[in-house]
MMTF fields as JSON, N, C-alpha, C and O atoms, coordinates in Angstrom:
{
  "mmtfVersion": "1.0.0",
  "mmtfProducer": "UNKNOWN",
  "numBonds": 271,
  "numAtoms": 272,
  "numGroups": 68,
  "numChains": 1,
  "numModels": 1,
  "chainsPerModel": [1],
  "groupsPerChain": [68],
  "chainIdList": ["A"],
  "bondAtomList": [4, 2, 8, 6, 12, 10, 16, 14, 20, 18, 24, 22, 28, 26, 32, 30, 36, 34, 40, 38, 44, 42, 48, 46, 52, 50, 56, 54, 60, 58, 64, 62, 68, 66, 72, 70, 76, 74, 80, 78, 84, 82, 88, 86, 92, 90, 96, 94, 100, 98, 104, 102, 108, 106, 112, 110, 116, 114, 120, 118, 124, 122, 128, 126, 132, 130, 136, 134, 140, 138, 144, 142, 148, 146, 152, 150, 156, 154, 160, 158, 164, 162, 168, 166, 172, 170, 176, 174, 180, 178, 184, 182, 188, 186, 192, 190, 196, 194, 200, 198, 204, 202, 208, 206, 212, 210, 216, 214, 220, 218, 224, 222, 228, 226, 232, 230, 236, 234, 240, 238, 244, 242, 248, 246, 252, 250, 256, 254, 260, 258, 264, 262, 268, 266],
  "bondOrderList": [1, 1, 1, 1, 1, 1, 1, 1, 1, 1, 1, 1, 1, 1, 1, 1, 1, 1, 1, 1, 1, 1, 1, 1, 1, 1, 1, 1, 1, 1, 1, 1, 1, 1, 1, 1, 1, 1, 1, 1, 1, 1, 1, 1, 1, 1, 1, 1, 1, 1, 1, 1, 1, 1, 1, 1, 1, 1, 1, 1, 1, 1, 1, 1, 1, 1, 1],
  "groupList": [{"groupName": "MET", "atomNameList": ["N", "CA", "C", "O"], "elementList": ["N", "C", "C", "O"], "formalChargeList": [0, 0, 0, 0], "bondAtomList": [1, 0, 2, 1, 3, 2], "bondOrderList": [1, 1, 2], "singleLetterCode": "M", "chemCompType": "L-PEPTIDE LINKING"}, {"groupName": "ALA", "atomNameList": ["N", "CA", "C", "O"], "elementList": ["N", "C", "C", "O"], "formalChargeList": [0, 0, 0, 0], "bondAtomList": [1, 0, 2, 1, 3, 2], "bondOrderList": [1, 1, 2], "singleLetterCode": "A", "chemCompType": "L-PEPTIDE LINKING"}, {"groupName": "GLY", "atomNameList": ["N", "CA", "C", "O"], "elementList": ["N", "C", "C", "O"], "formalChargeList": [0, 0, 0, 0], "bondAtomList": [1, 0, 2, 1, 3, 2], "bondOrderList": [1, 1, 2], "singleLetterCode": "G", "chemCompType": "PEPTIDE LINKING"}, {"groupName": "THR", "atomNameList": ["N", "CA", "C", "O"], "elementList": ["N", "C", "C", "O"], "formalChargeList": [0, 0, 0, 0], "bondAtomList": [1, 0, 2, 1, 3, 2], "bondOrderList": [1, 1, 2], "singleLetterCode": "T", "chemCompType": "L-PEPTIDE LINKING"}, {"groupName": "ILE", "atomNameList": ["N", "CA", "C", "O"], "elementList": ["N", "C", "C", "O"], "formalChargeList": [0, 0, 0, 0], "bondAtomList": [1, 0, 2, 1, 3, 2], "bondOrderList": [1, 1, 2], "singleLetterCode": "I", "chemCompType": "L-PEPTIDE LINKING"}, {"groupName": "SER", "atomNameList": ["N", "CA", "C", "O"], "elementList": ["N", "C", "C", "O"], "formalChargeList": [0, 0, 0, 0], "bondAtomList": [1, 0, 2, 1, 3, 2], "bondOrderList": [1, 1, 2], "singleLetterCode": "S", "chemCompType": "L-PEPTIDE LINKING"}, {"groupName": "PRO", "atomNameList": ["N", "CA", "C", "O"], "elementList": ["N", "C", "C", "O"], "formalChargeList": [0, 0, 0, 0], "bondAtomList": [1, 0, 2, 1, 3, 2], "bondOrderList": [1, 1, 2], "singleLetterCode": "P", "chemCompType": "L-PEPTIDE LINKING"}, {"groupName": "GLN", "atomNameList": ["N", "CA", "C", "O"], "elementList": ["N", "C", "C", "O"], "formalChargeList": [0, 0, 0, 0], "bondAtomList": [1, 0, 2, 1, 3, 2], "bondOrderList": [1, 1, 2], "singleLetterCode": "Q", "chemCompType": "L-PEPTIDE LINKING"}, {"groupName": "LEU", "atomNameList": ["N", "CA", "C", "O"], "elementList": ["N", "C", "C", "O"], "formalChargeList": [0, 0, 0, 0], "bondAtomList": [1, 0, 2, 1, 3, 2], "bondOrderList": [1, 1, 2], "singleLetterCode": "L", "chemCompType": "L-PEPTIDE LINKING"}, {"groupName": "GLU", "atomNameList": ["N", "CA", "C", "O"], "elementList": ["N", "C", "C", "O"], "formalChargeList": [0, 0, 0, 0], "bondAtomList": [1, 0, 2, 1, 3, 2], "bondOrderList": [1, 1, 2], "singleLetterCode": "E", "chemCompType": "L-PEPTIDE LINKING"}, {"groupName": "VAL", "atomNameList": ["N", "CA", "C", "O"], "elementList": ["N", "C", "C", "O"], "formalChargeList": [0, 0, 0, 0], "bondAtomList": [1, 0, 2, 1, 3, 2], "bondOrderList": [1, 1, 2], "singleLetterCode": "V", "chemCompType": "L-PEPTIDE LINKING"}, {"groupName": "ARG", "atomNameList": ["N", "CA", "C", "O"], "elementList": ["N", "C", "C", "O"], "formalChargeList": [0, 0, 0, 0], "bondAtomList": [1, 0, 2, 1, 3, 2], "bondOrderList": [1, 1, 2], "singleLetterCode": "R", "chemCompType": "L-PEPTIDE LINKING"}, {"groupName": "PHE", "atomNameList": ["N", "CA", "C", "O"], "elementList": ["N", "C", "C", "O"], "formalChargeList": [0, 0, 0, 0], "bondAtomList": [1, 0, 2, 1, 3, 2], "bondOrderList": [1, 1, 2], "singleLetterCode": "F", "chemCompType": "L-PEPTIDE LINKING"}, {"groupName": "ASP", "atomNameList": ["N", "CA", "C", "O"], "elementList": ["N", "C", "C", "O"], "formalChargeList": [0, 0, 0, 0], "bondAtomList": [1, 0, 2, 1, 3, 2], "bondOrderList": [1, 1, 2], "singleLetterCode": "D", "chemCompType": "L-PEPTIDE LINKING"}, {"groupName": "CYS", "atomNameList": ["N", "CA", "C", "O"], "elementList": ["N", "C", "C", "O"], "formalChargeList": [0, 0, 0, 0], "bondAtomList": [1, 0, 2, 1, 3, 2], "bondOrderList": [1, 1, 2], "singleLetterCode": "C", "chemCompType": "L-PEPTIDE LINKING"}, {"groupName": "ASN", "atomNameList": ["N", "CA", "C", "O"], "elementList": ["N", "C", "C", "O"], "formalChargeList": [0, 0, 0, 0], "bondAtomList": [1, 0, 2, 1, 3, 2], "bondOrderList": [1, 1, 2], "singleLetterCode": "N", "chemCompType": "L-PEPTIDE LINKING"}, {"groupName": "HIS", "atomNameList": ["N", "CA", "C", "O"], "elementList": ["N", "C", "C", "O"], "formalChargeList": [0, 0, 0, 0], "bondAtomList": [1, 0, 2, 1, 3, 2], "bondOrderList": [1, 1, 2], "singleLetterCode": "H", "chemCompType": "L-PEPTIDE LINKING"}],
  "groupTypeList": [0, 1, 1, 2, 3, 4, 5, 2, 6, 7, 8, 1, 9, 10, 8, 1, 11, 8, 6, 6, 2, 1, 4, 9, 4, 5, 1, 9, 1, 1, 9, 6, 8, 12, 1, 13, 2, 13, 11, 10, 13, 6, 14, 10, 1, 14, 1, 10, 8, 0, 1, 15, 8, 2, 8, 6, 2, 3, 3, 10, 1, 6, 2, 16, 1, 6, 11, 8],
  "groupIdList": [1, 2, 3, 4, 5, 6, 7, 8, 9, 10, 11, 12, 13, 14, 15, 16, 17, 18, 19, 20, 21, 22, 23, 24, 25, 26, 27, 28, 29, 30, 31, 32, 33, 34, 35, 36, 37, 38, 39, 40, 41, 42, 43, 44, 45, 46, 47, 48, 49, 50, 51, 52, 53, 54, 55, 56, 57, 58, 59, 60, 61, 62, 63, 64, 65, 66, 67, 68],
  "secStructList": [7, 7, 6, 6, 7, 7, 7, 2, 2, 2, 2, 2, 2, 2, 2, 2, 6, 7, 7, 6, 6, 7, 5, 7, 3, 3, 7, 7, 6, 6, 7, 6, 6, 1, 7, 6, 6, 7, 3, 3, 7, 7, 7, 2, 2, 2, 2, 2, 2, 2, 2, 2, 6, 6, 7, 7, 4, 4, 4, 5, 7, 7, 7, 7, 7, 7, 7, 7],
  "xCoordList": [0.849, 0.0, 0.897, 1.835, 0.621, 1.422, 1.15, 0.036, 2.186, 2.048, 0.953, 0.842, 0.146, -0.897, -2.167, -3.031, -2.313, -3.495, -4.55, -5.639, -4.26, -5.232, -6.12, -5.624, -7.429, -8.355, -9.677, -9.874, -10.572, -11.925, -11.969, -11.179, -12.895, -13.058, -11.781, -11.506, -11.012, -9.771, -8.783, -8.118, -8.688, -7.816, -8.314, -7.515, -9.609, -10.185, -9.886, -9.588, -9.965, -9.687, -8.23, -7.95, -7.316, -5.892, -5.594, -4.877, -6.137, -5.89, -6.447, -5.846, -7.586, -8.207, -7.338, -7.481, -6.446, -5.587, -4.3, -3.535, -4.055, -2.836, -2.937, -3.92, -1.942, -1.978, -1.557, -1.0, -1.809, -1.335, 0.181, 0.926, 0.615, 2.041, 2.631, 3.85, 1.786, 2.286, 2.987, 3.864, 2.609, 3.205, 4.098, 3.682, 5.317, 6.247, 6.646, 6.962, 6.63, 7.02, 8.291, 8.357, 9.304, 10.558, 10.961, 10.631, 11.692, 12.173, 13.381, 14.078, 13.602, 14.775, 15.789, 15.457, 17.006, 18.084, 17.756, 18.252, 16.945, 16.635, 15.64, 15.441, 15.019, 14.02, 14.736, 15.477, 14.533, 15.272, 14.765, 15.495, 13.556, 12.999, 13.271, 13.051, 13.748, 13.982, 15.324, 15.809, 15.915, 17.146, 16.792, 15.681, 17.72, 17.506, 17.1, 17.805, 15.978, 15.517, 14.61, 14.046, 14.448, 13.515, 12.113, 11.67, 11.42, 10.027, 9.186, 9.326, 8.306, 7.471, 6.002, 5.66, 5.141, 3.699, 3.33, 4.084, 2.186, 1.781, 1.425, 0.951, 1.657, 1.238, -0.293, -0.927, -0.868, -2.324, -2.84, -3.84, -2.178, -2.619, -2.583, -3.485, -1.553, -1.46, -2.542, -3.122, -2.818, -3.862, -5.228, -6.036, -5.486, -6.756, -6.821, -7.862, -5.733, -5.691, -5.978, -6.757, -5.351, -5.59, -7.058, -7.653, -7.635, -9.049, -9.931, -10.893, -9.608, -10.389, -10.269, -11.174, -9.157, -8.962, -9.542, -9.535, -10.042, -10.633, -9.622, -9.942, -8.405, -7.365, -7.441, -7.512, -7.427, -7.39, -6.008, -5.023, -5.941, -4.671, -3.622, -2.427, -4.046, -3.096, -2.331, -1.386, -2.719, -2.007, -0.593, 0.316, -0.407, 0.915, 1.579, 0.981, 2.813, 3.578, 3.781, 4.007, 3.705, 3.885, 5.242, 6.24, 5.268, 6.507, 7.186, 6.641, 8.385, 9.178, 8.785, 8.284, 9.01, 8.811, 9.897, 11.03, 9.573, 10.6, 11.684, 11.425, 12.876, 13.961, 13.869, 13.672, 14.008, 13.892, 15.168, 15.253],
  "yCoordList": [-1.17, 0.0, 1.237, 1.322, 2.168, 3.385, 4.303, 4.352, 5.028, 5.967, 6.984, 7.497, 7.274, 8.284, 7.828, 8.656, 6.533, 6.072, 5.432, 5.117, 5.233, 4.615, 5.705, 6.743, 5.465, 6.448, 5.784, 4.592, 6.571, 6.111, 4.885, 4.769, 3.964, 2.771, 1.939, 1.35, 1.893, 1.12, 1.722, 0.988, 3.05, 3.715, 3.476, 3.179, 3.597, 3.375, 1.962, 1.764, 0.983, -0.404, -0.581, -1.243, 0.006, -0.1, 0.591, 0.042, 1.785, 2.528, 1.795, 1.829, 1.137, 0.4, -0.771, -1.244, -1.237, -2.366, -1.946, -2.802, -0.638, -0.187, -0.499, -0.127, -1.172, -1.499, -0.303, 0.658, -0.343, 0.717, 0.889, -0.089, 2.13, 2.436, 2.268, 2.327, 2.056, 1.813, 3.029, 2.884, 4.215, 5.447, 6.041, 6.193, 6.374, 7.046, 8.372, 8.438, 9.423, 10.758, 11.123, 10.981, 11.594, 11.925, 13.37, 13.957, 13.929, 15.307, 15.393, 14.408, 16.598, 16.868, 17.65, 18.194, 17.705, 18.393, 19.869, 20.45, 20.482, 21.906, 22.199, 23.364, 21.185, 21.353, 21.554, 20.67, 22.696, 22.953, 22.188, 22.085, 21.655, 20.998, 19.505, 18.885, 18.913, 17.474, 17.196, 17.982, 16.082, 15.648, 15.097, 14.611, 15.174, 14.66, 13.189, 12.373, 12.858, 11.483, 11.075, 9.981, 11.945, 11.622, 11.423, 12.177, 10.404, 10.202, 11.264, 11.48, 11.931, 13.009, 12.723, 11.927, 13.387, 13.295, 14.117, 15.01, 13.834, 14.612, 16.049, 16.314, 16.959, 18.345, 18.402, 17.405, 19.558, 19.7, 19.414, 18.714, 19.942, 19.722, 18.233, 17.738, 17.528, 16.085, 15.323, 14.38, 15.731, 15.068, 15.253, 14.324, 16.437, 16.691, 15.848, 15.262, 15.779, 14.951, 13.496, 12.838, 12.989, 11.603, 11.387, 10.381, 12.325, 12.2, 12.198, 11.434, 13.049, 13.102, 11.821, 11.474, 11.12, 9.841, 8.675, 7.534, 8.968, 7.928, 7.123, 6.043, 7.636, 6.919, 7.267, 8.447, 6.274, 6.577, 7.113, 6.836, 7.873, 8.436, 7.385, 7.672, 6.173, 5.103, 4.602, 3.826, 5.03, 4.624, 5.198, 4.611, 6.361, 6.98, 6.535, 6.609, 6.078, 5.673, 6.882, 7.986, 6.698, 7.822, 8.476, 7.805, 9.811, 10.557, 10.794, 10.485, 11.347, 11.678, 13.068, 13.888, 13.325, 14.665, 15.582, 15.143, 16.856, 17.77, 17.999, 17.932, 18.264, 18.614, 20.106, 20.897, 20.473, 21.895, 22.405, 23.579],
  "zCoordList": [0.0, 0.0, 0.0, 0.792, -0.859, -0.962, 0.225, 0.746, 0.643, 1.764, 1.487, 0.373, 2.497, 2.378, 1.695, 1.404, 1.426, 0.689, 1.581, 1.102, 2.859, 3.749, 4.353, 4.79, 4.376, 4.929, 5.277, 5.041, 5.839, 6.133, 7.026, 7.963, 6.741, 7.577, 7.684, 8.729, 6.615, 6.63, 7.64, 8.373, 7.676, 8.639, 10.057, 10.945, 10.287, 11.609, 12.104, 13.282, 11.209, 11.576, 12.005, 13.004, 11.256, 11.584, 12.911, 13.748, 13.11, 14.346, 15.563, 16.637, 15.402, 16.512, 16.972, 18.1, 16.111, 16.467, 17.18, 17.624, 17.295, 17.975, 19.465, 20.106, 20.021, 21.447, 22.296, 21.765, 23.595, 24.484, 24.356, 24.304, 24.308, 24.213, 22.831, 22.674, 21.809, 20.448, 19.853, 19.001, 20.292, 19.764, 20.839, 21.988, 20.467, 21.369, 20.743, 19.555, 21.544, 21.089, 21.844, 23.065, 21.114, 21.794, 21.533, 20.502, 22.511, 22.439, 21.516, 21.27, 21.019, 20.196, 21.013, 22.066, 20.539, 21.251, 21.489, 22.454, 20.646, 20.771, 21.893, 22.238, 22.464, 23.524, 24.863, 25.292, 25.534, 26.777, 28.003, 28.989, 27.977, 29.153, 29.22, 30.261, 28.119, 28.065, 27.417, 26.603, 27.782, 27.114, 25.736, 25.524, 24.816, 23.468, 23.534, 24.127, 22.932, 22.89, 24.033, 24.004, 25.067, 26.148, 25.584, 24.718, 26.08, 25.674, 26.373, 27.577, 25.612, 26.143, 25.867, 24.993, 26.632, 26.405, 25.175, 24.787, 24.554, 23.378, 23.755, 24.859, 22.832, 23.02, 22.887, 22.542, 23.158, 23.095, 21.686, 21.529, 20.665, 19.288, 18.923, 18.247, 19.367, 19.097, 19.841, 19.304, 21.082, 21.863, 21.201, 21.177, 20.669, 19.964, 18.698, 18.403, 17.95, 16.738, 17.078, 16.388, 18.144, 18.552, 18.905, 18.518, 19.634, 20.009, 18.77, 18.693, 17.802, 16.56, 15.749, 14.989, 15.91, 15.224, 16.018, 15.555, 17.217, 18.048, 18.842, 19.337, 18.969, 19.704, 21.183, 21.528, 22.068, 23.499, 23.875, 23.191, 24.952, 25.411, 25.708, 25.65, 26.024, 26.344, 25.12, 25.264, 23.927, 22.718, 22.71, 22.124, 23.371, 23.458, 24.762, 25.835, 24.65, 25.834, 26.738, 26.242, 28.053, 28.976, 28.799, 28.533, 28.951, 28.811, 30.144, 31.203, 30.073, 31.26, 31.757, 30.988, 33.021, 33.575, 33.044, 32.851, 32.8, 32.318, 33.36, 34.562, 32.904, 33.835, 34.096, 33.174, 35.326, 35.684, 36.296, 36.658]
}
């Protein structure tokens, strides 16, 4: 299947099969609150996108606390 061609019911079916922690988000070196590569929680925009796709919050692996 070519990239970007899955949509509609087919996309919903694939997303429903994602297990808890299937998605990991990591920080970049330019981020001052986290070390490069630290796993982080989704930003607000990403959380809204996930909700719109019907993904539960548990689909994203928990992130680390920011370093202060």
